[in-house]
C-alpha positions as CSV (number, residue, x, y, z in Angstrom):
1,M,12.7,6.9,20.4
2,R,9.1,7.3,21.5
3,T,7.3,10.4,20.0
4,D,3.7,10.8,21.4
5,V,1.4,12.7,18.8
6,E,-1.5,14.3,20.2
7,H,-5.0,13.9,18.7
8,A,-8.3,15.3,19.2
9,S,-9.5,11.7,19.5
10,P,-10.2,10.1,23.1
11,G,-7.6,7.9,24.7
12,R,-8.4,5.1,26.8
13,P,-11.4,5.6,28.7
14,S,-11.7,5.6,32.5
15,A,-12.6,2.2,34.2
16,A,-15.9,3.6,35.3
17,L,-16.8,4.8,31.8
18,A,-15.6,1.5,30.2
19,D,-18.1,-0.5,32.5
20,L,-20.9,1.8,31.2
21,V,-20.1,1.3,28.0
22,E,-20.1,-2.5,28.2
23,T,-23.3,-2.1,30.2
24,V,-25.1,-0.3,27.6
25,R,-23.8,-2.6,24.8
26,A,-25.0,-5.5,26.1
27,R,-28.5,-4.0,26.9
28,L,-28.9,-2.8,23.2
29,A,-27.8,-5.7,21.9
30,R,-30.3,-8.0,24.0
31,D,-33.2,-5.3,23.1
32,G,-32.1,-5.0,19.6
33,S,-32.4,-1.4,19.8
34,D,-30.5,1.4,17.7
35,L,-27.8,3.4,19.1
36,S,-29.3,7.1,20.3
37,P,-28.5,9.2,23.4
38,A,-32.1,8.7,24.6
39,R,-31.6,4.7,24.0
40,V,-28.4,5.3,25.9
41,A,-29.7,7.4,28.6
42,A,-32.8,4.6,28.8
43,A,-30.3,1.8,29.4
44,L,-28.4,3.5,32.1
45,R,-31.4,3.9,34.3
46,E,-32.7,0.9,33.5
47,A,-29.2,-0.3,34.8
48,G,-29.5,1.8,38.1
49,D,-27.0,4.1,37.0
50,P,-27.7,7.9,37.9
51,V,-26.0,9.6,35.4
52,G,-25.8,13.2,33.9
53,D,-26.0,14.5,30.2
54,A,-22.2,14.5,30.1
55,T,-22.0,10.8,30.8
56,V,-24.6,9.9,28.5
57,L,-23.0,11.8,25.6
58,A,-19.6,10.4,26.5
59,V,-21.2,6.7,26.6
60,H,-22.8,7.3,23.0
61,D,-19.6,8.6,21.5
62,A,-18.0,5.8,22.8
63,L,-20.2,3.2,21.1
64,S,-20.6,5.4,18.0
65,R,-16.9,5.3,17.4
66,D,-17.0,1.5,18.0
67,V,-19.8,0.7,15.2
68,T,-18.7,3.6,12.6
69,G,-16.0,3.9,10.6
70,A,-12.5,3.0,12.1
71,G,-13.2,3.9,15.5
72,V,-11.0,5.8,17.4
73,L,-8.6,5.2,14.6
74,E,-10.4,7.6,12.2
75,P,-8.9,11.0,13.2
76,L,-5.4,9.2,12.6
77,L,-6.4,8.2,9.2
78,R,-7.7,11.7,8.3
79,T,-4.6,13.5,9.6
80,P,-2.7,15.4,6.3
81,G,-0.1,13.4,5.0
82,V,-0.5,9.9,6.6
83,T,0.2,7.0,4.7
84,D,-0.1,4.2,7.3
85,V,-1.8,3.5,10.8
86,L,-0.4,0.6,12.5
87,V,-2.3,-1.1,16.1
88,N,-0.2,-3.7,18.1
89,G,-2.7,-4.6,20.5
90,P,-4.8,-1.9,22.6
91,D,-1.8,0.1,24.0
92,E,0.2,0.8,21.1
93,V,-0.9,2.9,18.0
94,Y,1.4,4.3,15.5
95,L,1.2,6.4,12.3
96,D,3.5,7.3,9.5
97,R,3.1,10.6,7.7
98,G,6.5,10.5,5.6
99,R,8.9,10.9,8.8
100,G,8.8,7.5,10.1
101,L,6.6,5.6,12.7
102,E,5.3,7.9,15.3
103,R,3.7,6.7,18.4
104,T,0.4,8.2,19.1
105,G,-1.8,8.9,22.2
106,V,-4.9,7.1,21.0
107,R,-5.6,3.9,23.1
108,L,-8.2,1.0,22.6
109,P,-10.3,-0.2,26.0
110,D,-8.5,-3.8,25.6
111,D,-7.7,-6.6,23.0
112,A,-11.5,-7.5,22.8
113,A,-12.1,-3.9,21.3
114,V,-9.3,-4.1,19.1
115,R,-10.7,-7.6,17.6
116,R,-14.4,-6.3,17.3
117,L,-12.8,-3.2,15.2
118,A,-11.0,-5.4,13.1
119,Q,-14.1,-7.9,12.7
120,R,-16.4,-5.0,11.8
121,L,-13.8,-3.5,9.3
122,A,-13.3,-7.0,7.4
123,A,-16.9,-7.3,7.3
124,N,-17.4,-3.8,5.5
125,G,-14.8,-5.3,3.2
126,G,-16.8,-8.4,2.7
127,R,-14.8,-10.6,4.3
128,R,-14.8,-13.0,7.3
129,L,-12.4,-12.8,10.2
130,D,-12.6,-15.0,13.4
131,D,-10.8,-18.0,15.0
132,A,-11.3,-20.3,12.0
133,T,-9.8,-17.5,9.5
134,P,-7.6,-15.2,12.0
135,Y,-6.1,-13.1,9.3
136,V,-7.6,-10.9,6.4
137,D,-6.2,-8.5,3.7
138,V,-8.9,-6.3,2.1
139,R,-9.6,-3.1,0.4
140,L,-12.3,-0.9,2.3
141,A,-14.8,1.2,0.4
142,D,-12.9,4.4,0.7
143,G,-9.8,2.6,-1.0
144,T,-8.1,2.1,2.6
145,R,-5.9,-1.0,2.5
146,F,-6.7,-2.9,5.7
147,H,-5.2,-6.1,7.1
148,A,-5.4,-7.5,10.5
149,V,-4.1,-10.9,12.4
150,L,-6.1,-11.7,15.8
151,S,-4.6,-13.0,18.8
152,P,-3.1,-15.0,19.9
153,L,-1.2,-15.8,16.4
154,A,-0.2,-11.9,16.8
155,R,1.6,-10.3,19.8
156,P,1.1,-8.3,22.0
157,G,-2.6,-8.7,20.8
158,T,-4.5,-8.0,17.5
159,T,-2.6,-6.4,15.1
160,L,-4.3,-4.0,12.6
161,S,-2.4,-2.3,9.3
162,L,-4.1,0.3,7.3
163,R,-2.6,1.7,4.1
164,V,-4.4,5.1,3.6
165,P,-5.0,5.9,-0.2
166,R,-3.6,9.2,-1.5
167,N,-6.0,11.6,-2.4
168,R,-3.8,13.6,-4.8
169,V,-0.8,12.6,-6.7
170,F,2.5,14.2,-6.4
171,S,4.2,15.6,-9.3
172,L,7.9,15.1,-10.1
173,D,8.8,18.5,-9.1
174,E,7.0,17.9,-5.6
175,L,9.1,14.8,-5.1
176,V,12.0,16.7,-6.0
177,A,11.0,19.5,-3.3
178,G,10.3,16.7,-1.2
179,G,13.8,15.3,-1.4
180,T,12.7,12.0,-2.9
181,L,15.5,12.8,-5.7
182,P,17.4,15.4,-7.0
183,P,16.6,17.6,-10.1
184,A,19.4,15.8,-12.1
185,G,17.3,12.4,-11.1
186,A,13.7,14.0,-12.1
187,R,15.3,14.6,-15.7
188,L,16.4,11.2,-16.0
189,L,13.1,9.5,-15.1
190,R,11.4,11.8,-17.1
191,L,13.4,10.8,-20.4
192,L,13.0,7.3,-19.1
193,V,9.1,7.7,-19.5
194,T,9.1,9.6,-22.8
195,S,11.6,7.2,-24.1
196,R,9.1,4.3,-23.6
197,R,11.6,2.1,-22.2
198,A,10.4,-0.8,-20.0
199,F,11.1,-0.4,-16.2
200,L,10.6,-1.5,-12.7
201,I,10.4,0.2,-9.4
202,S,12.2,-1.7,-6.6
203,G,12.2,-1.1,-3.0
204,G,10.9,-2.4,0.2
205,T,7.5,-2.0,1.9
206,G,6.7,1.8,2.5
207,T,9.3,3.5,0.5
208,G,7.3,5.1,-2.0
209,K,7.1,2.9,-5.2
210,T,3.5,3.7,-6.0
211,T,3.9,7.4,-5.3
212,L,6.9,7.8,-7.5
213,L,5.3,5.3,-10.1
214,S,2.0,7.5,-10.3
215,A,4.2,10.7,-10.6
216,L,6.1,9.0,-13.7
217,L,3.2,7.7,-15.5
218,S,1.6,11.2,-15.1
219,V,4.1,12.6,-17.6
220,A,3.3,9.9,-20.2
221,D,2.2,11.1,-23.6
222,P,-1.7,12.2,-23.1
223,A,-2.6,10.2,-26.4
224,E,-1.2,7.1,-24.9
225,R,-3.4,4.6,-23.3
226,L,-2.8,3.4,-20.1
227,V,-4.3,-0.1,-18.7
228,L,-3.3,-0.5,-15.0
229,V,-3.6,-3.6,-13.1
230,E,-3.3,-3.7,-9.5
231,D,-4.2,-6.0,-6.6
232,A,-5.6,-3.1,-4.6
233,S,-6.1,0.0,-6.5
234,E,-3.7,2.4,-5.4
235,L,-2.0,4.2,-8.9
236,R,-3.8,7.6,-9.3
237,P,-2.0,9.1,-12.2
238,D,-2.4,12.6,-13.5
239,H,-3.3,11.6,-17.0
240,P,-6.6,11.8,-19.5
241,H,-6.4,8.1,-20.3
242,V,-6.4,5.5,-17.8
243,V,-8.2,2.3,-17.3
244,G,-7.8,0.5,-14.1
245,L,-8.1,-3.3,-13.3
246,E,-8.4,-4.6,-10.1
247,A,-8.2,-8.0,-8.5
248,R,-11.2,-9.4,-6.3
249,P,-10.8,-11.8,-3.6
250,A,-13.2,-14.8,-3.3
251,N,-16.3,-14.1,-1.3
252,L,-17.5,-15.9,1.8
253,E,-18.7,-18.9,-0.3
254,G,-15.2,-18.9,-1.6
255,A,-16.3,-18.3,-5.2
256,G,-15.8,-15.3,-7.6
257,R,-12.0,-14.7,-7.1
258,V,-10.1,-12.6,-9.8
259,T,-6.7,-12.5,-9.6
260,V,-4.0,-10.1,-11.3
261,Q,-2.8,-12.9,-13.4
262,D,-6.3,-13.0,-14.8
263,L,-6.3,-9.4,-15.3
264,V,-2.9,-9.0,-16.9
265,R,-4.5,-11.6,-19.5
266,Q,-7.6,-9.5,-19.9
267,A,-5.4,-6.2,-20.1
268,L,-3.7,-7.4,-23.2
269,R,-7.2,-7.5,-25.0
270,M,-7.7,-3.8,-24.1
271,R,-5.3,-2.3,-26.7
272,P,-3.1,-0.5,-24.1
273,D,-0.3,1.6,-25.1
274,R,1.4,0.9,-21.9
275,L,0.7,-2.0,-19.6
276,V,1.4,-1.4,-15.9
277,V,1.4,-4.0,-13.3
278,G,1.0,-2.3,-9.9
279,E,2.9,-4.6,-7.8
280,V,4.4,-7.7,-9.3
281,R,4.6,-10.4,-6.4
282,G,3.1,-13.7,-7.8
283,A,2.5,-15.8,-10.8
284,E,1.2,-12.8,-12.7
285,V,5.1,-12.3,-13.4
286,T,4.9,-14.7,-16.3
287,D,2.1,-12.8,-18.1
288,M,3.9,-9.5,-17.4
289,L,7.0,-10.7,-19.0
290,A,5.4,-12.2,-21.8
291,A,3.2,-8.9,-22.4
292,M,6.4,-7.0,-22.5
293,N,7.9,-9.0,-25.1
294,T,4.8,-9.0,-27.3
295,G,5.5,-5.3,-28.8
296,H,3.7,-3.2,-25.5
297,E,6.6,-0.8,-25.3
298,G,7.0,1.3,-22.1
299,G,5.4,-1.3,-19.5
300,C,6.3,-0.9,-15.8
301,G,5.4,-2.0,-12.5
302,T,6.9,-2.3,-9.0
303,V,8.4,-4.8,-7.1
304,H,9.7,-5.8,-3.5
305,A,13.7,-6.1,-3.5
306,N,16.5,-5.3,-1.6
307,S,18.2,-3.3,-4.4
308,A,18.3,-3.2,-8.1
309,A,20.9,-5.8,-8.3
310,D,18.6,-8.3,-6.3
311,V,15.7,-7.6,-9.2
312,P,16.7,-10.6,-11.2
313,A,16.7,-13.1,-8.4
314,R,13.4,-11.8,-7.0
315,I,11.8,-12.2,-10.9
316,E,13.5,-15.3,-11.1
317,G,12.1,-16.7,-7.7
318,L,8.4,-15.7,-8.8
319,A,8.7,-17.1,-12.3
320,L,10.1,-20.3,-11.1
321,A,7.2,-20.5,-8.4
322,A,4.9,-20.1,-11.3
323,G,6.3,-23.3,-12.9
324,W,9.1,-21.7,-15.6
325,G,12.7,-22.8,-15.6
326,R,15.5,-20.3,-14.7
327,D,16.9,-20.3,-18.5
328,A,13.2,-19.2,-19.6
329,A,12.8,-16.7,-16.7
330,H,16.1,-15.1,-17.8
331,S,15.7,-15.2,-21.3
332,Q,12.2,-13.4,-21.0
333,L,13.5,-11.0,-18.3
334,A,16.4,-9.9,-20.7
335,S,14.7,-9.1,-23.4
336,A,11.4,-7.6,-21.5
337,L,13.2,-4.9,-18.9
338,D,15.4,-2.3,-19.7
339,V,15.9,-0.3,-16.5
340,V,15.4,-0.6,-12.5
341,V,14.6,2.4,-10.0
342,H,15.3,1.4,-6.7
343,L,14.2,3.5,-3.7
344,G,14.9,3.2,-0.4
345,R,14.1,4.9,3.1
346,D,16.7,6.8,5.2
347,R,17.3,6.8,8.7
348,D,15.4,10.0,9.0
349,G,12.5,8.3,7.5
350,V,12.5,10.2,4.0
351,R,11.7,8.1,1.0
352,R,14.6,8.6,-1.7
353,V,15.7,7.2,-5.1
354,R,18.9,5.6,-4.5
355,E,20.0,4.3,-7.9
356,V,19.1,3.5,-11.2
357,G,20.4,0.6,-12.8
358,V,20.5,-1.0,-16.5
359,V,19.5,-4.7,-17.3
360,G,22.6,-6.7,-19.1
361,R,23.1,-10.2,-19.7
362,S,25.9,-12.6,-19.2
363,A,27.8,-14.8,-21.7
364,A,26.0,-17.6,-19.6
365,G,22.7,-15.8,-20.1
366,W,22.2,-14.5,-16.9
367,V,20.6,-11.2,-16.2
368,S,21.9,-8.8,-14.0
369,V,21.3,-5.0,-13.4
370,D,24.2,-3.1,-13.2
371,P,24.4,0.6,-11.5
372,A,24.2,3.2,-13.8
373,V,23.8,6.4,-11.5
374,S,22.9,6.6,-7.9
375,F,22.0,9.6,-5.7
376,G,23.6,10.3,-2.3
377,P,21.6,11.4,0.9
378,E,22.7,15.2,-0.1
379,G,21.5,14.8,-3.9
380,E,24.9,14.2,-5.4
381,V,25.0,12.2,-8.5
382,V,27.6,9.2,-8.6
383,P,27.7,7.9,-12.2
384,G,28.2,4.0,-12.3
385,P,29.6,1.6,-14.8
386,G,26.1,1.0,-16.5
387,G,26.2,5.0,-17.2
388,E,27.0,4.7,-20.6
389,R,24.8,1.9,-21.7
390,L,21.8,4.0,-19.9
391,A,22.5,6.9,-21.9
392,A,22.5,5.1,-24.9
393,L,19.2,3.4,-24.4
394,L,17.4,7.0,-23.4
395,E,18.7,8.1,-26.6
396,E,17.6,5.5,-28.8
397,P,13.8,4.9,-29.8
398,A,12.5,2.0,-28.1
């Protein structure tokens, strides 16, 4: 179902205006002139195009959008509540503001315009984007996470994905009000944090893992020192003692890379009360598990997984890729992790906590996550077979 969202930003320019924009762009580039209404008017006069003030300003505005900020996407990124802006070629621009994807009325002139925008944003982040390096993933100066793949690798044209950073942290009460979890779920998760149990938040992309983790870290004891390790800085807990470490990609010369794995090792030397890995998705899983097994209670993070029950398999796969054997991965996971909180996204687009699982280990030594409590679409609480074990965990001191 298509939903067209109207915004103040202009749509696709008329063919005549587009031609004038390209004429002025070429002349300014040739002369090395700065962009200004006067230079636009002079360039149009030199091209023999008799135009009025309104046309001069329209051409100037179109060029300004093309060389500053995110161009025609800027109003979308500033729309209240927006978490993602997605561009599939010049004719399909979507946003997500918590209710699923909505198609907007914004258009770009052609794929060349999308490509120019992608290359400029990549350059702003200190990265290269061209036919030799046709994709990029970078954090922009304002915290926006930017990803692009150039056509013809991408269809129906160059694709852009922009993840907008939260400028505020939601409290657990606000998540309850928004339908993310019922009041009973909020009480359980608050107890999970205060009992200093190690936990992971699992779910798919865009299910609200980072939002929930920020809310949970905000209820940690103010006397605790939180050290956050992230690939791209997104966690913003409302807490008085937070130290954030952010990974860094290699520069244009291929030097200077700092990985999440590097930073986890540094974090262990920074006297953390809680070590938090924003997203576990690579070799850093081995360092995180090792850290959780060295007396650092209350460690937590997020991981992509289809369900809470799938988390051990996901961790096992990451650990195997990092060089660990299956036995070692399960042994470390069993002693490191206590609880998994799983998030999902319903068909109405609302992100919800679906279940809380407790970690167990079979006689053969393999780790499993057993459902302790699940939450229905109306907030109903459904006890699971692991409920008594979870209650015992939350009652015992960590």
